[in-house]
C-alpha atoms as one frame of an Amber mdcrd trajectory, in Angstrom:
protein
  28.261-159.581-148.673  30.403-156.492-148.253  34.041-157.008-149.224  36.823
-156.250-146.757  39.525-156.217-149.421  39.938-152.479-148.882  41.434-153.109
-145.450  44.025-155.892-145.226  43.740-156.186-141.428  40.231-157.665-141.700
  40.578-161.303-142.738  37.437-163.032-144.000  38.260-166.601-142.963  34.831
-168.258-143.290  31.283-167.403-144.344  30.371-165.903-140.975  33.774-165.319
-139.399  36.274-162.471-139.709  39.524-161.990-137.794  40.778-158.441-137.353
  44.499-157.913-136.791  46.158-154.875-135.273  49.235-153.471-133.581  50.140
-153.516-129.922  53.543-152.203-128.965  55.471-152.886-125.792  57.405-149.792
-124.672  56.285-148.242-127.983  58.887-150.372-129.780  58.167-154.104-129.931
  54.991-154.795-131.881  53.499-158.009-130.504  50.162-157.498-132.268  46.530
-157.657-131.181  43.300-159.049-132.583  39.562-159.419-132.320  37.077-161.514
-134.270  33.654-160.840-135.756  31.016-163.583-135.908  27.628-163.416-137.661
  24.757-165.243-135.985  21.931-166.952-137.912  19.655-163.986-137.099  21.974
-161.634-139.014  23.313-159.981-135.856  27.012-159.992-134.978  29.220-160.754
-131.993  32.584-159.099-131.520  35.136-161.225-129.671  37.636-159.016-127.827
  38.253-155.285-128.248  40.693-153.418-130.463  40.981-149.783-131.575  40.923
-149.910-135.358  42.233-147.118-137.563  39.844-144.986-139.612  39.850-147.258
-142.656  39.400-150.351-140.520  36.457-148.792-138.716  34.825-147.966-142.029
  35.254-151.564-143.184  33.837-152.922-139.922  30.867-150.564-140.090  30.205
-151.541-143.709  29.913-155.173-142.635  27.640-154.448-139.684  25.284-151.684
-140.843  27.281-148.946-139.185  27.907-151.138-136.148  24.207-151.336-135.298
  24.079-155.090-135.955  26.786-155.841-133.392  24.742-156.937-130.403  27.454
-157.959-127.951  31.191-157.646-127.319  32.744-160.661-125.584  36.045-159.832
-123.893  37.533-163.246-123.237  40.939-162.518-121.666  40.942-160.968-118.186
  44.153-159.015-118.824  43.221-157.597-122.240  41.593-154.338-121.176  43.366
-151.531-123.076  40.825-151.123-125.892  37.569-151.919-124.083  36.686-148.248
-123.524  37.151-147.472-127.220  34.891-150.304-128.363  32.263-149.448-125.769
  32.214-145.817-126.960  31.965-147.045-130.550  29.146-149.502-129.781  27.255
-148.106-126.765  24.151-150.118-127.716  25.989-153.471-127.585  26.210-155.615
-124.468  29.702-155.209-123.043  30.630-158.564-121.543  33.902-159.305-119.803
  35.502-161.193-116.947  35.295-160.238-113.301  38.689-158.534-113.666  37.303
-156.270-116.407  34.636-155.106-113.979  37.237-154.444-111.281  39.796-152.680
-113.484  37.340-150.533-115.473  34.341-149.967-113.175  33.372-146.809-115.070
  32.301-148.784-118.151  28.733-150.045-118.426  29.481-153.727-118.099  26.756
-156.292-118.575  26.160-158.240-115.355  26.927-161.486-117.166  30.519-162.744
-116.906  32.069-164.538-119.873  33.723-167.152-117.639  30.303-168.305-116.398
  28.627-171.272-118.092  25.248-169.510-118.118  26.708-166.604-120.109  28.427
-168.919-122.563  25.140-170.794-123.078  23.575-167.573-124.407  25.894-167.749
-127.406  26.002-171.505-127.908  24.100-171.221-131.189  27.385-170.149-132.817
  30.200-170.541-130.277  31.831-173.187-128.116  33.875-172.120-125.075  36.629
-173.642-122.965  38.581-172.508-119.899  41.871-174.276-119.072  41.922-176.485
-115.992  44.773-176.470-113.507  45.772-172.826-113.968  44.747-169.572-112.332
  42.137-167.892-114.524  43.171-164.523-113.069  46.688-164.671-111.702  47.786
-162.434-108.853  50.936-161.834-110.903  49.720-159.486-113.631  52.463-160.609
-116.006  51.003-164.132-116.101  48.357-164.309-118.824  47.944-168.081-119.032
  44.228-168.211-118.217  41.530-167.120-120.662  38.289-168.225-122.284  38.995
-169.960-125.594  36.272-169.610-128.241  35.437-171.805-131.234  33.133-170.810
-134.077  30.960-173.891-134.415  30.210-173.665-138.141  33.745-173.094-139.437
  35.658-174.658-136.542  37.914-171.593-136.288  39.381-171.007-132.825  39.925
-167.560-131.291  42.368-167.519-128.382  44.300-164.927-126.393  47.670-165.860
-124.867  46.750-169.342-123.582  47.941-170.556-126.982  50.468-168.634-129.041
  51.835-168.814-132.569  54.268-166.130-133.657  54.999-164.876-137.149  58.751
-164.331-137.025  61.273-163.069-139.585  62.636-165.921-141.689  66.132-165.631
-140.216  64.774-165.876-136.673  62.565-168.798-137.651  65.625-170.701-138.868
  67.056-170.422-135.353  63.946-171.139-133.259  62.377-173.667-135.611  59.140
-173.879-137.565  56.115-171.929-136.411  53.876-173.978-134.129  51.172-173.639
-131.517  52.662-173.259-128.060  51.295-172.702-124.569  51.928-169.377-122.876
  55.629-169.039-121.928  54.683-168.395-118.280  52.734-171.634-117.943  54.964
-172.639-115.011  53.869-169.536-113.108  50.221-169.931-114.088  49.756-173.493
-112.849  47.891-173.696-109.556  50.180-174.433-106.622  48.524-177.733-105.703
  48.818-181.430-106.340  47.348-182.557-109.633  47.293-179.153-111.337  49.767
-180.152-114.065  47.799-183.320-114.761  44.538-181.385-114.901  46.036-178.949
-117.406  47.393-181.732-119.612  44.062-183.581-119.490  42.229-180.374-120.456
  44.574-179.824-123.409  44.175-183.386-124.675  40.389-183.242-124.272  40.188
-179.920-126.103  42.329-181.314-128.900  39.900-184.212-129.323  36.740-182.109
-129.008  37.930-179.457-131.465  39.997-181.803-133.637  38.552-180.558-136.934
  39.440-176.900-136.288  41.366-175.723-139.381  42.602-172.330-138.130  43.624
-170.871-134.782  43.582-167.072-134.471  45.986-166.205-131.676  46.942-163.159
-129.729  49.167-161.696-130.237  50.317-161.871-133.831  49.338-164.913-135.853
  46.584-166.625-137.784  47.785-170.210-137.568  46.610-172.482-140.381  46.879
-176.126-139.396  47.553-177.051-143.042  46.352-180.629-143.000  47.271-181.438
-139.408  44.538-181.718-136.788  44.062-179.468-133.808  44.540-182.610-131.735
  47.991-183.068-133.300  48.853-179.439-132.545  47.798-179.744-128.910  49.745
-182.982-128.511  52.821-181.244-129.911  52.309-178.268-127.597  52.069-180.622
-124.615  55.279-182.334-125.649  56.987-178.940-125.850  55.740-178.114-122.327
  56.555-181.526-120.851  59.491-180.284-118.736  57.337-177.528-117.222  54.553
-179.963-116.375  56.980-182.571-115.005  58.707-180.053-112.731  55.368-178.919
-111.350  54.371-182.538-110.676  57.673-183.163-108.907  57.143-180.107-106.707
  53.460-180.498-105.870  52.497-184.032-106.816
């Protein structure tokens, strides 16, 4: 196996799973981070989850792992609003299937998108040898408000249990002084959950039920790789515990929605 120690952004978290961290700056100042993950299938081919423009050294490390990129057979873009780096990855890997959401197709129609959509069960079934997928219930998958990034396709590597998620769940690495004020780092739902919930009766309950079910189904997941800036190690707790805690933190938001819509 080729080592990735020469590039600290590529984290080898399990035998067939790597998480790749990067920078993403808002207004060229605030670095909220970005990521993508690399998964090796039993046939020796690779899947890239999400798109990110690596620096020269990072590209060399990625190519060393994947025979110059030729073994990457598909790129799965799992968040409808994460589109900035798709063109770069497609140019880097023109042979790979470029799979995204229906919003990817609409926003970047010039790219050679695969007809399959990652939010469709049939597409997800193609990769079920190594990945599990989940889409939150009760929220808009693609919000009309482009600042609301609550909906996404969550991905779990079946062998290691590692979860890859964009925005739906967050965990932020903060300076120690800030952490003393805001509390210990934890998994949290997107801060605009209130805006992302569907404006209908039962949406808050559907979202909470989805979160509890996912916590049970993926209970043994040891690590959650989040966008934008954290690899969250559960450190002995279960994913179910983390989701229960996240629901408790969001209880006011869910209660207010229930009061408004039923």
